[in-house]
C-alpha positions as CSV (number, residue, x, y, z in Angstrom):
1,M,34.2,20.9,15.2
2,S,31.0,21.1,17.1
3,K,29.2,22.7,14.4
4,K,30.2,20.0,11.9
5,F,29.3,17.3,14.2
6,G,25.8,18.8,14.9
7,T,25.2,19.4,11.1
8,G,26.5,15.8,10.4
9,V,24.2,14.3,12.9
10,A,21.1,16.4,11.7
11,T,21.8,15.4,8.1
12,G,22.1,11.7,9.0
13,I,18.8,11.7,10.9
14,L,17.0,13.5,8.0
15,T,18.5,11.0,5.6
16,T,17.5,8.2,7.7
17,L,14.0,9.3,8.1
18,G,13.7,10.0,4.3
19,A,14.9,6.6,3.5
20,L,12.4,5.1,5.9
21,A,9.6,7.0,4.5
22,V,10.5,5.9,0.8
23,G,10.8,2.3,2.2
24,L,7.3,2.4,3.7
25,F,5.8,4.1,0.7
26,T,7.4,1.5,-1.6
27,Y,6.1,-1.3,0.6
28,K,2.5,0.0,0.6
29,K,2.6,0.4,-3.3
30,K,4.1,-3.0,-4.0
31,V,2.3,-5.2,-1.3
32,L,-0.7,-3.5,0.4
33,D,-2.3,-1.9,-2.8
34,P,-2.1,-5.1,-4.9
35,E,-3.9,-7.1,-2.0
36,D,-6.5,-4.4,-1.7
37,K,-7.1,-4.4,-5.5
38,E,-7.3,-8.2,-5.5
39,D,-9.8,-8.4,-2.6
40,S,-12.0,-5.8,-4.3
41,R,-11.8,-7.8,-7.6
42,I,-12.9,-10.9,-5.9
43,A,-16.0,-9.2,-4.0
44,D,-17.0,-7.8,-7.4
45,N,-16.8,-11.0,-9.1
46,R,-18.7,-12.7,-6.3
47,R,-21.5,-10.1,-6.6
48,K,-21.7,-10.7,-10.4
49,A,-21.9,-14.5,-9.8
50,N,-24.8,-14.0,-7.2
51,R,-26.8,-11.8,-9.7
52,K,-26.3,-14.3,-12.5
53,S,-27.3,-17.3,-10.4
54,F,-30.2,-15.5,-9.1
55,S,-31.2,-14.4,-12.5
56,A,-30.9,-17.9,-14.0
57,H,-33.3,-19.2,-11.5
58,Q,-36.2,-17.1,-12.0
59,S,-39.4,-18.3,-13.4
């Protein structure tokens, strides 16, 4: 009885940690990475617009 209980607790802990890890990984891929990508895109567009503006006003 004791061995089965210990095995069950260990299995439950490992399963819970695995599910938590998968949840965090999914959150990072679905929420955090797209935000970083969008910020990068906006910064890149800002740099391009500044270059274009500077170039248009040269004599």
